[in-house]
Each structure stands twice: as C-alpha cells, then as structure tokens.
BAROBA-693752 format. One record per residue: z, x, y of N, C-alpha, C in turn; residue in three letters. Coordinates in steps of 0.1 Angstrom, whole numbers, plus 5000, padded with zeros to 4 digits. Each point is the difference from the previous one (the first is absolute). Layout:
! residues N
REC   nc3   nc1   nc2  cac3  cac1  cac2   cc3   cc1   cc2  residu
REC     Z     X     Y     Z     X     Y     Z     X     Y     ALA
...
END
This chain:
! residues 384
REC   nc3   nc1   nc2  cac3  cac1  cac2   cc3   cc1   cc2  residu
REC  2213  4923  1305  5003  4990  4993  5010  4991  5002     MET
REC  4993  4985  5001  5013  4991  5002  5015  5003  4999     LYS
REC  5006  5006  4988  5012  5006  5000  5010  5005  5013     LYS
REC  4985  5010  5006  5006  5009  5009  5001  4993  5012     PHE
REC  4993  4987  5005  5001  4996  5007  5014  4995  5004     GLY
REC  5000  4992  4989  5013  4987  5002  5013  5013  5001     LEU
REC  5002  5012  4992  5014  5005  4998  4998  5008  5013     LEU
REC  4987  5002  5010  5001  5007  5012  5007  4994  5009     GLY
REC  4996  4983  5000  5009  4989  5009  5012  5004  4996     VAL
REC  5007  5000  4989  5014  4999  4994  5004  5015  5011     LEU
REC  4997  5011  4999  5001  5013  5005  5007  4997  5010     LEU
REC  4989  4993  5013  5005  5000  5010  5006  4986  5004     SER
REC  5007  4996  4997  5011  4985  5002  5011  5007  4999     ALA
REC  5009  4994  5007  5012  5003  5001  5009  5001  4990     ALA
REC  5010  5007  4997  5005  5003  4993  5013  4990  4999     VAL
REC  5005  4992  4991  5007  4989  4999  5013  5006  4992     LEU
REC  5010  5004  4998  5017  5006  4994  5006  4990  4998     VAL
REC  5011  5004  4994  5007  4988  4993  5015  5003  5009     SER
REC  5011  4996  4992  5012  4999  5010  5004  5015  5009     CYS
REC  4995  5009  4993  5002  5016  5004  4995  5004  5015     SER
REC  4989  4990  5006  4991  5003  5009  4991  4988  5004     GLY
REC  5001  4991  4996  4988  4986  5005  5000  4991  4995     GLY
REC  4993  4990  5001  4998  4990  4995  4990  4987  4996     GLY
REC  5005  4989  4992  4991  4995  4999  4994  4990  5013     ASN
REC  4991  4988  5000  4997  4989  5011  5011  4991  4994     THR
REC  5007  4993  5009  5011  4991  4998  4993  4981  4998     GLU
REC  5003  5002  4985  4989  4986  4997  5011  4986  5005     GLU
REC  4989  4993  5003  5010  4988  5004  5000  4987  4989     THR
REC  5013  4997  4996  5003  4990  4990  5005  4989  4998     VAL
REC  4995  4988  4995  5008  4989  5002  4999  4994  4989     THR
REC  5014  4992  4996  5003  4993  4992  4991  4991  4993     GLU
REC  5001  4998  4985  4992  4988  4995  5008  4997  4987     THR
REC  4997  4991  4991  5011  4989  4992  4996  5011  4988     SER
REC  5004  4997  4987  4991  5007  4988  4992  4991  4997     THR
REC  4995  4992  5002  4986  4992  4999  4988  5005  5011     GLU
REC  4991  5009  4996  4990  5009  5008  4986  4998  4996     THR
REC  4994  4992  5014  4984  4999  4998  4996  5015  5002     THR
REC  4989  5006  4992  4991  5010  4998  4986  4999  5002     ILE
REC  4996  5002  5011  4984  4997  4998  4994  5017  4992     THR
REC  4991  4991  4992  4992  5013  4992  4987  5005  5005     GLU
REC  4994  5009  5000  4985  5002  5004  4996  5008  4988     THR
REC  4988  4998  4997  4994  5004  4988  4988  5008  5009     PHE
REC  4998  5010  4995  4989  5011  5009  4994  5003  4989     THR
REC  4988  5000  4998  4986  5006  4990  4996  5009  5006     GLU
REC  5004  5013  4993  4995  5013  5003  4986  5000  5004     ALA
REC  4989  4991  4996  4987  5005  5004  4997  4987  5013     ALA
REC  5012  4991  5003  4991  4992  5009  5014  5001  5010     SER
REC  4999  4992  5015  5010  5002  5011  5004  4987  5002     THR
REC  4996  4990  4992  5002  4989  5003  5013  4996  4989     GLU
REC  5012  4999  5007  5013  4991  4991  4998  4986  5001     THR
REC  5011  4994  4985  5006  4989  4998  5015  4998  5003     THR
REC  5002  4993  5006  5017  4998  5007  5003  4986  4991     THR
REC  5013  5003  4995  5003  4989  4996  5018  5003  5001     SER
REC  5004  4990  4998  5016  4998  5002  5006  4998  4988     GLU
REC  5014  5005  4995  5004  4992  4986  5016  5007  5001     THR
REC  5008  4990  4999  5015  5003  5005  5003  5009  4985     THR
REC  5015  5008  5004  5000  5006  4993  5022  4999  5003     VAL
REC  5006  4995  4990  5016  5000  4997  5001  5011  4994     THR
REC  5010  5005  5009  5009  5013  4994  5017  4994  4995     GLU
REC  5000  5001  4985  5015  4999  4993  5005  5007  5003     THR
REC  5017  4995  4999  5011  5010  5002  4999  5011  4989     GLU
REC  4993  4998  4990  5001  5010  4984  4989  5013  5005     GLU
REC  4992  4995  5014  4995  5012  5004  5000  5005  5009     GLU
REC  5007  4992  5006  5007  5007  5017  5012  4997  5001     VAL
REC  5011  5012  5000  5015  4997  5007  5002  4991  5009     PRO
REC  5011  4990  4998  5001  4987  5011  4997  5009  5015     GLU
REC  5008  5007  5002  5003  5006  5013  4986  5005  5007     THR
REC  4991  5005  4990  4987  5005  5007  4992  4988  4996     ALA
REC  4999  4994  4991  4991  4988  5001  4999  4997  5014     ALA
REC  5014  4995  5007  5001  4991  5012  4994  5004  5010     GLU
REC  5000  5017  5001  4993  5006  5010  4989  5009  4997     THR
REC  4994  5002  4987  4991  5004  5000  4984  4997  5008     ALA
REC  4994  5008  5005  4986  4995  5011  4990  5001  4991     GLN
REC  4991  4988  5007  4988  5003  4993  4994  5008  5010     GLU
REC  4989  5011  4997  4994  5010  5009  4990  4986  5008     PRO
REC  4993  5011  5008  4986  4991  5006  4987  5004  4994     ALA
REC  5004  5003  4989  4983  5004  4995  5000  4985  4990     GLU
REC  4982  5004  4999  5000  4991  4989  4998  5006  4985     GLU
REC  5002  4993  4989  5001  5004  4983  4995  4992  4994     TYR
REC  4996  5004  4986  4996  4996  4989  5008  5003  4993     VAL
REC  5002  4990  4986  5011  5000  4990  4991  5009  4990     GLN
REC  5007  4999  4992  5000  5012  4989  4991  4990  4988     VAL
REC  4988  5005  4996  4990  4992  4998  5008  4993  4984     SER
REC  4996  4988  4993  5005  4993  4991  4989  5010  4986     PRO
REC  5009  5000  4992  4996  5007  4985  5002  5015  5003     ASP
REC  5005  5002  5011  5000  5022  5005  5011  5002  4992     ASN
REC  4996  5014  4994  5012  5003  4987  5001  5015  5010     GLU
REC  5018  4998  4997  5008  5014  5005  5001  5009  4990     PHE
REC  4993  5013  5004  4996  5007  4985  5011  5014  5003     ILE
REC  5003  5001  4993  5009  5018  4997  4991  5008  5001     ASP
REC  4993  5006  5008  4988  5008  4995  5006  5013  5000     PHE
REC  4990  5009  4994  5003  5011  4999  4996  5008  5012     GLU
REC  5010  5010  5002  4998  5006  5017  5002  5015  4992     PHE
REC  4985  5010  5000  5000  5011  4998  5001  5009  5019     ILE
REC  5012  5006  4997  4996  5010  5010  4996  5013  5006     GLU
REC  4998  5007  4989  4987  5009  4997  4993  4997  4996     ASP
REC  4986  4995  4996  4989  4992  4991  4993  5015  4997     TYR
REC  4997  5006  4992  4991  5011  4995  4985  5002  5004     GLN
REC  4999  4989  4993  4984  4998  4999  4996  5005  4988     GLY
REC  4985  5007  4999  4995  5006  4992  4986  5006  5006     THR
REC  4993  5012  4988  4989  5009  5008  4990  4992  4990     THR
REC  5001  4992  4994  4990  5003  4987  4997  4982  5006     ASP
REC  4988  4999  5005  4996  4987  5004  4980  5006  4996     ILE
REC  4997  5011  4994  4983  5001  4994  4996  5001  5011     GLY
REC  4990  4996  5004  4986  5003  5008  5005  4992  5012     ASP
REC  5010  4989  5002  5000  5000  5008  5011  5006  5011     LEU
REC  5005  5012  4997  5004  5009  5010  4988  5005  5007     ALA
REC  4985  5004  4993  4993  5009  5008  4997  4990  5005     ASP
REC  4994  4987  4998  4993  4991  5012  5006  4995  5010     ARG
REC  5017  5001  4999  5004  5000  5012  5001  5009  5010     ALA
REC  4996  5016  4996  5000  5016  5004  4987  4994  5010     VAL
REC  4992  4996  4993  4984  5002  5004  5002  4983  5016     GLU
REC  5008  4991  4993  4996  4991  5011  5008  5004  5011     PHE
REC  5009  5008  5004  5008  5002  5007  4987  5009  5008     LEU
REC  4995  5008  4995  4990  5013  5006  4991  4992  5006     LYS
REC  4995  4988  4999  4992  4992  5007  5007  4991  5015     GLN
REC  5014  5002  5000  5002  4995  5011  5003  5010  5011     SER
REC  5004  4992  5010  4999  5007  5013  5012  5013  4999     GLU
REC  5009  4993  4994  5011  5009  5000  4991  5014  4994     PHE
REC  4996  5002  4992  4995  5012  4996  4993  5005  5009     TYR
REC  4994  4993  5009  4987  5004  5006  5010  5007  5013     SER
REC  5008  4994  5004  5010  5005  5008  5005  5014  4995     GLU
REC  5003  5003  4991  5009  5008  4993  4991  5010  4999     SER
REC  4987  5003  4996  4990  5007  5001  4999  5006  5012     MET
REC  5000  4991  5014  4998  5005  5014  5010  5009  5003     LYS
REC  5012  4997  4996  5010  5008  4999  5005  5012  4992     ASN
REC  4991  5003  4991  5002  5010  4994  5001  5014  5001     ILE
REC  4997  5005  5010  5005  5012  5008  5013  5004  4998     ALA
REC  5009  4985  5005  5013  5000  5002  5009  5005  4990     GLU
REC  4993  4997  4990  5007  5002  4985  5005  5015  4994     PHE
REC  5006  5006  5005  5000  5011  5000  5012  5006  4993     THR
REC  5012  4987  4996  5016  5009  4996  4994  4999  4987     ASP
REC  5012  5007  4995  5001  5001  4985  4998  4984  4991     GLU
REC  5005  4990  5005  5000  4987  4994  4986  4990  5003     GLU
REC  4989  5011  5003  4985  4993  4997  4997  5007  4993     PHE
REC  5003  5009  4993  4988  5011  4993  4996  4990  4988     VAL
REC  5007  4992  4991  4995  4988  4991  4994  4993  5002     PRO
REC  4999  4998  5016  4993  4988  5002  4984  5001  5008     TYR
REC  5002  5017  5000  4988  5007  5004  4987  5008  4988     ILE
REC  4990  4997  4999  4990  5005  4992  4984  5001  5004     LYS
REC  4998  5009  5001  4984  5009  5004  4997  4989  5011     ASP
REC  5012  5003  5012  4996  4994  5015  5002  4986  4999     GLY
REC  5006  4991  4989  4996  4987  5003  5014  4997  4992     VAL
REC  5010  4988  5007  5012  4992  5003  4996  4992  4978     VAL
REC  5008  5004  4996  5004  4996  4986  5012  4989  5000     VAL
REC  5000  4988  4998  5008  4990  4998  5004  5003  4985     PRO
REC  5014  5000  4998  5006  5001  4991  5011  4988  4996     ILE
REC  4996  4995  4984  5004  4989  4996  5017  5003  5000     PHE
REC  5007  4993  4997  5018  5001  5000  5005  4989  4990     ASN
REC  5002  4990  5002  5005  4988  4989  4996  4989  5007     MET
REC  4999  4989  4986  4996  4990  5000  5012  4989  4992     ALA
REC  4997  4987  5006  5010  4990  4995  4994  4987  4998     TYR
REC  4993  5003  4983  4994  4987  4997  5011  4993  4995     PRO
REC  4993  4981  5001  5014  4989  4995  4986  4987  5000     ALA
REC  5007  4993  4988  4991  4988  5009  5011  4991  5010     ASP
REC  4996  5001  5010  5013  4996  5015  5000  4986  5000     TYR
REC  4985  4996  4999  5003  4988  4993  4998  4985  4995     ASP
REC  5002  5008  4991  5000  4993  4985  4995  4992  4993     GLY
REC  4986  5005  5002  4984  4994  4999  4997  5005  4989     ASP
REC  5006  5011  4991  4997  5009  4991  4989  5012  5001     GLY
REC  4996  5002  5018  4990  5015  5002  5010  5007  5005     ASN
REC  4999  5010  5000  5008  5014  5006  4993  5006  5014     THR
REC  5007  4998  5009  5002  5007  5014  5002  5011  5000     GLU
REC  4997  5007  5010  5009  5016  5001  5000  5002  5015     THR
REC  5008  5007  5004  5003  5003  5010  5001  5024  5000     PHE
REC  4996  4998  5005  4990  5019  5000  5007  5006  5012     ILE
REC  5003  5013  5000  5008  5005  5012  4991  5016  4999     ILE
REC  4992  5001  5007  4992  5015  5002  5005  5009  5011     ILE
REC  5000  5012  5001  5007  5008  5006  4985  5007  5010     LYS
REC  5000  4999  5013  4992  5010  5003  5003  5004  5014     MET
REC  4995  5012  5007  5007  5003  5013  4990  4991  5012     PRO
REC  5010  4996  5008  4990  4993  5011  5014  4997  5014     TYR
REC  4990  5000  5006  5007  4998  5019  5000  4982  5001     SER
REC  5009  4995  4999  5007  4985  5003  4994  4996  5014     PRO
REC  4995  4992  5003  4997  4996  5015  5015  4993  5003     LEU
REC  5002  5000  5014  5015  4996  5007  5006  5015  5002     GLY
REC  5000  5013  4987  5012  5012  5003  4986  5009  5013     LEU
REC  5007  5014  4999  4996  5004  5015  4987  5008  4993     MET
REC  4991  5004  5005  4990  5009  4995  5006  5012  4996     ASP
REC  4992  5005  4986  5005  5012  4993  5009  4996  4990     GLY
REC  5013  4988  5000  5004  5001  4990  4995  4996  4985     LEU
REC  5000  5008  4992  4995  4996  4984  5006  5002  4994     VAL
REC  5001  4993  4991  5009  5000  4983  4997  4994  4990     THR
REC  5003  5004  4989  4997  4994  4986  5001  4984  5002     VAL
REC  4991  4987  5002  5004  4990  5001  4998  4992  4984     ARG
REC  5005  4988  4997  4998  4994  4988  4992  4987  5002     ASP
REC  4990  4996  4997  4993  4988  5002  5001  4994  4987     PHE
REC  5001  4987  5006  5003  4988  4987  4989  4991  4999     VAL
REC  4995  5005  4989  4986  4991  4992  5006  4988  4993     VAL
REC  4991  4986  5004  5004  4994  4988  4991  4994  4995     PHE
REC  4998  4997  4986  4989  4997  4993  5005  4987  4992     ALA
REC  4989  4994  5005  5003  4983  4990  4992  5002  4985     ASP
REC  5007  4991  4992  4996  4996  4990  4984  5006  4996     LYS
REC  4993  5000  5005  4986  5001  4999  4994  5017  5005     ASP
REC  5007  5005  5003  5001  5015  5007  4996  4997  5017     GLY
REC  5000  4991  5008  4996  5001  5009  5010  5007  5006     ASN
REC  4998  5007  5013  5012  5009  5009  5000  4996  5012     MET
REC  5011  5001  5006  5003  5005  5016  5010  5002  5004     GLU
REC  5004  5015  5010  5005  5005  5005  5011  4990  5008     ILE
REC  5014  5002  4994  5009  4984  5007  5006  5013  5010     ILE
REC  5008  5011  4998  5010  5007  5011  4998  5015  4997     ASP
REC  5005  5007  5009  5002  5015  4997  5012  5007  5008     GLU
REC  5005  5008  4995  5015  5000  5002  4999  5017  4996     THR
REC  5016  5003  5008  5002  5016  4988  5017  4997  4999     CYS
REC  5006  5012  4998  5010  5000  4995  5007  4980  4992     ASN
REC  4993  5005  4989  5003  4983  4992  5012  4995  4994     MET
REC  5003  4993  5005  5015  4993  4993  4996  5000  4986     TYR
REC  5014  5001  4989  4994  4997  4988  4998  4985  5000     PRO
REC  4991  4999  4987  4993  4987  5005  5009  4992  4989     VAL
REC  4997  4985  5005  5011  4991  4997  4991  4988  4993     GLN
REC  5006  4992  4987  4992  4994  4988  5011  4989  5002     PHE
REC  4994  4987  5002  5006  4986  4996  4993  4995  4987     LEU
REC  5004  4994  4991  4999  4996  4987  5007  4985  4999     ASN
REC  4987  4991  5001  5007  4983  5004  4996  4995  4984     TYR
REC  4992  5010  4996  4996  4993  4984  4985  4998  5003     GLY
REC  4995  4989  5000  4987  4996  5005  4991  5003  5010     ASN
REC  5008  5007  5013  4994  5006  5007  5010  5010  5008     PHE
REC  4995  5012  5000  5005  5012  5010  4998  5006  5010     LYS
REC  5010  5010  5005  4990  4998  5021  5010  5017  4996     GLN
REC  4992  5007  5011  5005  5016  5003  4999  5006  5011     ILE
REC  5011  5005  5003  5003  5004  5018  4996  5014  5000     ALA
REC  4990  5000  5008  4992  5018  5001  5006  5003  5016     ILE
REC  5001  5011  5004  5005  5002  5013  5005  5015  5001     GLY
REC  5000  5006  5015  5003  5010  5002  5009  5004  5011     GLY
REC  5005  5011  5006  5006  5002  5014  4991  5005  5004     GLU
REC  4984  5005  4995  4995  5004  5011  5003  5012  5007     GLY
REC  4991  5003  5012  5008  5017  5006  5010  4993  5012     MET
REC  5000  4987  5004  5008  5002  5013  5004  4984  4997     ALA
REC  5015  4996  5006  5003  4985  4995  4993  4992  5000     GLY
REC  4990  5001  5016  4991  4985  4997  4989  4999  4992     VAL
REC  5003  5010  4989  4988  4995  4989  5008  4998  4989     GLU
REC  5014  5003  4997  5005  4990  4991  4998  4991  4995     ALA
REC  4996  4992  4988  5003  4985  4996  4993  5001  4987     PHE
REC  5003  4988  4994  4996  4997  4988  4999  4988  4998     ILE
REC  4988  4997  4987  4995  4983  5000  5001  5000  4989     ILE
REC  5004  4988  4997  5004  4996  4988  4986  4988  4994     LEU
REC  4992  5006  4992  4989  4992  4994  5005  4993  4989     TYR
REC  4988  4992  5000  5000  4988  4987  4985  5000  4995     GLY
REC  4997  4993  4994  4985  4992  4999  5002  4987  4992     VAL
REC  4989  4992  5007  4999  4985  4996  4987  4997  4998     LYS
REC  4999  4993  4987  4983  4993  4996  4993  5016  5006     ASP
REC  5003  5014  4993  4993  5011  5003  5000  5004  5011     GLY
REC  5000  4997  5010  4998  5004  5016  5019  5007  5003     LYS
REC  4996  5011  5010  5012  5013  5002  5006  4985  5010     LEU
REC  5012  5002  4998  5011  4994  5011  5011  5006  5004     GLU
REC  5002  5003  5015  5011  5007  5007  5009  4988  5002     LYS
REC  5011  5002  4994  5013  4994  4996  5007  5000  5012     LEU
REC  5006  5012  5003  5008  5006  5009  4994  5011  5008     TYR
REC  5004  5003  5009  5002  5014  5009  5007  5004  5010     GLY
REC  5005  5012  4998  5011  5004  5013  5003  5011  4999     ASP
REC  5004  5003  5010  5011  5015  5001  5015  4997  4994     ARG
REC  4997  5000  4988  5014  4997  4985  5000  5005  4992     CYS
REC  5007  4994  4993  5005  5003  4985  5003  4989  4993     ARG
REC  4996  5002  4987  5000  4984  4991  5014  5004  4993     PHE
REC  5006  4984  5001  5012  5004  4985  5002  4985  4993     ALA
REC  5001  4999  4990  5009  4989  4991  5010  4993  5002     LYS
REC  5004  4990  4999  5010  4993  5000  4998  4989  4993     GLU
REC  4998  5001  4982  5001  4989  4994  4990  4993  4995     ASP
REC  4993  4992  5008  4986  4993  4999  4994  5004  5019     CYS
REC  5006  5004  5004  4996  5001  5014  4997  5015  5005     PHE
REC  4993  5001  5008  4993  5010  5007  5005  5002  5015     LEU
REC  5004  5011  5006  5008  5003  5013  4989  5013  5003     SER
REC  4999  4997  5012  4992  5010  5008  5006  5009  5007     ALA
REC  5008  5012  5004  5011  5004  5009  4989  5013  5007     PHE
REC  5000  4994  5014  4990  5007  5007  5006  5010  5013     GLY
REC  4991  5005  5011  5001  5010  5014  5007  4989  5008     TRP
REC  5008  5004  5003  5009  4994  5011  5008  4984  4999     GLN
REC  5004  5002  4988  5005  4988  4990  4987  4989  4997     GLY
REC  4992  5001  5000  4985  4993  4998  5004  4997  4982     ARG
REC  4993  4989  4996  4997  4995  4990  5006  4986  4995     GLY
REC  4998  5000  4987  5000  4984  4996  5010  4999  4989     ASP
REC  5001  4989  4993  5005  4999  4986  4992  4983  4996     PHE
REC  4997  5005  4993  4986  4988  4991  5002  4999  4985     MET
REC  4989  4993  4999  4999  4993  4985  4984  5003  4994     TYR
REC  4996  4999  4991  4987  5000  4995  4997  4984  4996     TYR
REC  4993  4997  5005  4996  4981  4994  4995  5003  4994     ASP
REC  5000  4997  4987  4991  4999  4986  4989  4990  5003     THR
REC  5001  4993  5009  4993  4985  4999  4986  5005  5009     VAL
REC  5005  5002  5015  4994  5003  5009  4995  5015  5000     ALA
REC  5008  5007  4991  4996  5018  5002  4994  5000  5009     ARG
REC  5015  5000  5009  5002  5011  5013  5012  5003  4998     GLU
REC  5006  5010  5006  5013  5000  5006  5003  4994  5009     TYR
REC  5015  4991  5001  5003  4993  5011  5016  5007  5003     ARG
REC  5002  5001  5019  5011  5004  5002  5006  4988  4997     VAL
REC  5018  5009  4996  5013  4987  5002  5005  5005  5014     ILE
REC  4998  4987  5007  5009  5001  5013  5015  4993  4997     ASN
REC  5008  5003  5006  5012  4993  5004  5003  4990  5009     GLY
REC  5014  4994  4997  5000  4992  5013  5012  5006  5010     VAL
REC  5004  4996  5008  5008  5009  5013  5014  4990  4994     ASP
REC  5013  5012  5003  5012  4994  4994  5008  5008  5015     VAL
REC  5006  4992  5007  5007  5003  5013  5012  5011  4995     GLU
REC  5003  5006  5006  5014  5010  4997  5008  4999  5004     ILE
REC  5004  4985  5005  5014  4994  5003  4999  4993  4984     ASP
REC  4992  4996  4991  5000  4993  4991  5003  5012  4993     ASP
REC  4996  5008  4995  5001  5009  4992  5014  5009  5001     ILE
REC  5008  5000  5011  5008  5004  5002  5011  4993  4996     ARG
REC  5004  4987  5001  5006  4988  4995  5001  5001  4983     ALA
REC  4986  5006  4994  4995  4999  4989  5010  5010  4992     MET
REC  5003  5009  5006  5004  5014  4996  5012  5005  5002     ASP
REC  5009  4991  4993  5015  5000  5001  5004  5012  4992     THR
REC  4996  5004  4989  5003  5013  4998  4999  5016  5012     ALA
REC  4989  4993  5012  5001  5014  5003  4991  5010  4995     ASN
REC  4988  4993  4994  4990  5018  4994  4992  5004  5009     VAL
REC  4997  4987  5008  4987  5005  5010  5005  5005  5010     LEU
REC  5014  5002  5006  5006  5005  5010  4993  5014  5008     ALA
REC  4993  5008  4990  4998  5012  5003  4981  5000  5008     GLU
REC  4994  4990  4993  4986  4998  5000  5001  4992  5014     VAL
REC  5005  4992  5001  5000  4990  5009  5008  5006  5014     LEU
REC  5008  5009  4997  5000  5010  5018  4993  5004  5005     ASP
REC  4991  4992  5007  4988  5008  5002  4997  4988  5014     CYS
REC  4993  5002  5011  4994  4993  5008  4991  4986  4992     ASP
REC  5011  4987  5003  4993  4987  4998  4984  5002  5000     GLU
REC  4993  5005  5013  4990  4999  5004  4991  5008  4990     LYS
REC  5005  5008  4993  4993  5008  4990  4997  4995  4986     LEU
REC  5010  4991  5002  5002  4996  4984  4989  4990  4997     LEU
REC  4995  5001  4986  4991  4988  4996  5004  4997  4986     ASP
REC  5008  4987  4996  5005  4998  4986  4988  4989  4997     ILE
REC  4997  5000  4989  4991  4991  4991  5005  4997  4987     LYS
REC  4997  4988  4996  5008  4995  4988  4984  5002  4987     LEU
REC  4996  5009  4993  4986  5000  4993  4999  4992  4987     ILE
REC  4996  4989  4999  5000  4997  4991  5013  4988  4993     GLY
REC  5008  5001  5004  5011  4990  4999  5008  5006  4995     GLY
REC  5000  5016  4995  5010  5009  4995  5002  5012  5007     LYS
REC  4986  5008  5004  5009  5012  5009  5003  5000  5015     TYR
REC  5011  5003  5004  5003  5006  5015  4996  5012  5002     TYR
REC  4992  5001  5012  4992  5013  5002  5003  5001  5017     CYS
REC  5006  5011  5000  5007  5000  5018  4995  5012  5005     ILE
REC  4992  4998  5008  4993  5011  5006  5003  5007  5012     VAL
REC  5004  5013  5008  5006  5003  5013  4984  5008  5010     GLN
REC  4994  4995  4997  4988  5003  5011  4987  4999  4992     GLY
REC  4985  5003  5004  4994  5002  4991  4992  5009  4995     TYR
REC  5009  5014  5001  4997  5009  4989  5014  5000  4990     THR
REC  5004  4989  5002  5008  5000  4985  4998  4990  4993     ASP
REC  4998  5005  4985  4999  4992  4989  5008  4990  4995     TRP
REC  5012  5002  5002  5007  4989  4998  5011  5005  4991     GLY
REC  5010  4989  4997  5012  5001  4994  5001  4987  4990     HIS
REC  5001  5000  4985  5000  4986  4997  5009  5000  4991     VAL
REC  5004  4986  5003  5011  4992  4994  4997  4991  4991     TYR
REC  5008  4995  4991  5000  4991  4992  5011  4988  5003     THR
REC  5003  4989  5001  5011  4991  5005  5006  4991  4985     TYR
REC  5012  5003  4993  5003  4994  4993  5014  4996  5000     ASP
REC  5008  4987  5000  5009  5002  4996  5009  4998  5015     ASN
REC  4994  4999  5009  5006  5004  5017  4999  5015  4999     GLY
REC  4993  5010  4993  5000  5012  5006  4989  5005  5000     LYS
REC  4998  5015  5009  4984  5003  5002  5003  5008  4987     PHE
REC  4988  5008  4994  5000  5010  4994  4991  5006  5003     THR
REC  5001  5016  5002  4991  5006  5006  4991  5003  4982     PHE
REC  4981  5003  5003  4994  5003  4992  4993  5014  5002     ILE
REC  5008  5007  4990  4997  5019  5002  4988  5000  4993     GLU
REC  4989  5008  5009  4987  5006  4996  4987  4988  5001     ASP
REC  5006  4988  5005  4991  4988  5001  4986  5001  5004     SER
REC  4990  4995  5004  4986  5003  5001  4996  4991  5009     ASN
REC  5010  4989  4998  4997  4988  5009  5002  5002  5017     VAL
REC  4991  4994  5008  4999  5005  5013  4999  4988  5008     ARG
REC  4999  4998  5010  5000  4989  5010  4984  5005  5004     ILE
REC  4986  4992  4998  4991  5000  5004  4998  5002  5016     SER
REC  4992  5005  5009  4994  5004  5013  4991  4998  4999     LEU
REC  4995  4991  4991  4982  4998  5003  4994  5011  5008     ASN
REC  5001  5007  4990  4990  5014  5009  4990  5004  4990     SER
REC  4995  4992  4988  4988  5002  4992  4988  4997  5004     ASN
REC  4993  5008  5004  4988  5002  5006  4982  4991  4994     LEU
REC  5009  4995  4986  4990  4990  4994  5002  4986  5003     TYR
REC  5009  4997  5006  5001  4986  5003  5004  4991  4989     GLU
REC  5010  5003  4991  5004  4998  4990  5009  4985  5006     LEU
REC  4994  4986  4992  5011  4990  4999  5014  5003  4999     LYS
REC  5008  4990  5004  5010  5003  5001  5007  4984  4992     GLU
REC  5014  5008  4993  5008  4986  4995  5012  5001  5002     VAL
REC  5007  4989  5002  5015  5003  5005  5008  4990  4992     VAL
REC  4995  4988  4993  5008  4990  4991  4999  5007  4984     ASP
REC  5000  5011  4997  5007  5008  4989  5011  4997  4994     ILE
REC  5000  4993  4989  5016  5002  4989  4997  5016  4995     ASP
REC  5006  5012  5006  5001  5013  4993  5010  4998  4987     ILE
REC  5008  4989  5000  5009  4997  4986  4990  4999  4990     GLU
REC  4991  4986  5005  4993  4993  4989  4987  5009  4997     GLN
REC  4996  5011  5005  4994  5009  5000  5001  5011  4990     ALA
REC  5010  5003  4999  5010  5011  4992  5002  4994  4988     LEU
REC  5005  4989  4999  5004  4993  4992  4987  4996  4986     ALA
REC  4985  4999  5011  4994  4997  4987  4985  5012  5000     ASN
REC  5007  5012  5008  4990  5013  4997  4996  5003  4985     MET
REC  4988  5002  4999  4994  5005  4986  4995  5016  5001     LYS
REC  5004  5002  4989  4998  5010  4997  4984  5005  4998     PRO
REC  4996  5012  5002  4983  5005  4998  4992  4996  4990     VAL
REC  4993  4994  4996  4997  4998  4994  4981  5013  4990     GLN
REC  5011  5003  4992  4991  5014  4997  4989  4993  4989     LYS
END
C-alpha cells in the first residue's frame, strides 16, 4: 500500500536529533519591515494549474510585540489566506469514540464486500498458516470467515444522509512484511449514503478511534500501530458532497487546542492547523521567524534562559498567529510554547500549539497571516 512506501523512506532517512545530539539545518534570515508582501498560491485538488496573486498584509503592533515585529522574518514559501466568512468552531473532540454494532444488514453486506476483494483471496491462499489460537474464530469449514467488529455511522458532510465507517477483522499477511508473518488485521470499509462501499485501509493494533464534531460536518481518525514501526499510521477522514476525503495522514497523534488541531508525529514531524469551513479543508498554520538576539532582548525577566541554552544553530523560533512564540531545539523537538504580555514571556503548560514542519503528506495549503487572538475571540460553539 502507498503508506508503507512512504514510511519506508522515512525509516531509511538520517535521524535528526535535538540539542542532545544533532541539529537542524541552519536557515538564512533577512530583515523585513512590518509591512510584508505575501504571495498567495491557490491549488485546486483536481488540477495542477495554479493562480497566483499578490496581496499586502500589514502586521499591527497589537498583533506582534514591537521588538518581534521589527525582526519577524517572512518565510520563503507561498501562502493563502483564511477564507472570507470562515468560522472558527470550538469543535467537539472525542479521543476514544466507541461507535456502534447496530447497523442492520449493512454489517453483513460489508463482510460480503470484503470477501469479494483481493485481500480475501490472498487470505484464502495463506489459510494453511492460520494455525494459532487467535485465528480459530475466523476459520470455519475450511474457509476464512471475516467478522464484523464496529461501525461509525454519522452524517459526515451535513447533507442529511448517513455515511458509515466499518471495521471488519480477518486473518491476513500484509504485503511489505516478511513471508509467513500473519495476524488478525482490521479492514476499514467506507459505505456512502447509498451503501456503495470501498476498502480504504487495513491495519492492526488499532489506536482508539477519534471523532471530531464541527456541527454541520464531522470527521473521524482511524489507524493503528501495525506489526512494525513502518506500519504505524493514522488517517483523518471526512466526507464532502457525499465523497470520501482523506484530510490528513501521518505517523502521528492528533490533539485539540481551542478551535485548532495539531498533529504530533514521528521524529518531531507534524503540523498546527485549522479547518477552513468555507474551503472545507485543513490548512497548516505557519509562523514567522524571530531572531534569537531579539528574543533575548525581550526576555528581561530571564524566563527563557534554560530553553535558549542550546547551540543556536539548532534553535528554531517562530511567532505563530501573532500570539504564540514556539521555541524548538531541533527537528525531533515539538517545541516550548510561550505568550508575551507586559514585557514578560509566560510558558503555556500542556499546550498543543506547535511549529509546523511541512510534513503533511496531503500537501495542505498554508497560512501565515492569521490573527489567532481574533480567531479565539470569534470562536463559535458546536451547533447541535
């Protein structure tokens, strides 16, 4: 499967470590004024054509402390803006969503659908290997018997119809692993509003399913550890206009921070995102670089002495959304998050804010000129 190939490349890459034994690539930084020109690139998912326009964004002193505003650096990438009329929603985040076993004959139909697949044919070829005790419930009269496990029905795109994610268990020896290594796998089947089905993933040692409720639309994160590190993966799914969408995926975990979503991944990978309710897609929130000397000058209370006690070539400091200063000590570090008020830095305990490392495998658009204070002030509750 595609995910195995992607993660195999990651495992063969050089391991980058933080201050204790490695470092980041040093970035070249140039000074800019508080008025910054940002080039926007809008990429349609079904086309390779892009339309580029320029807009001027002025950062005010209220959004960025004066010393940081003078030295905040414009990243070299191209960005889009938050969609007009976007709503920042304080979505419901269920970290261990239980689902249901009551979906009527849809469960039997999903099992029959799996039995028509190449996965089942391959499983039947390997039936002689299914000798361990764990396989007993799945073998009957000399054939493999897939077993329905759990379902997650909801109106995922808010059109009044129900779509369903279904988990079916079956012995299987996945491609990419050594011959003869078999286990009971979890197959993920998606059924649209009309009952049309597709097998969208298979894994084992599943993570707790996560459910995100934005009110008019809902999302679900399904994945597992697999049998080896290279298999570990999770995908955040949604539905748009009745069609399944893969919104984000990586070797990571998801966490909520107000109306924002973070992905914390392998070797420091991951992103800080918001869901654009107009574009109906996640967008990565990037920050602007801040020079270390200016951070030291701002830190009159010496709050950052310990976190800045590191090889400066390894430090990466960004101001995110005019509110959060995130200090990272190398690519394997998820960062230390601070706010800056009345001339003093304050550490944010258990913050899920992080620097985005552009690691997303779905090439999400990125924003940089987002006003997080304004987003939080206008954050709306879930409409149920």
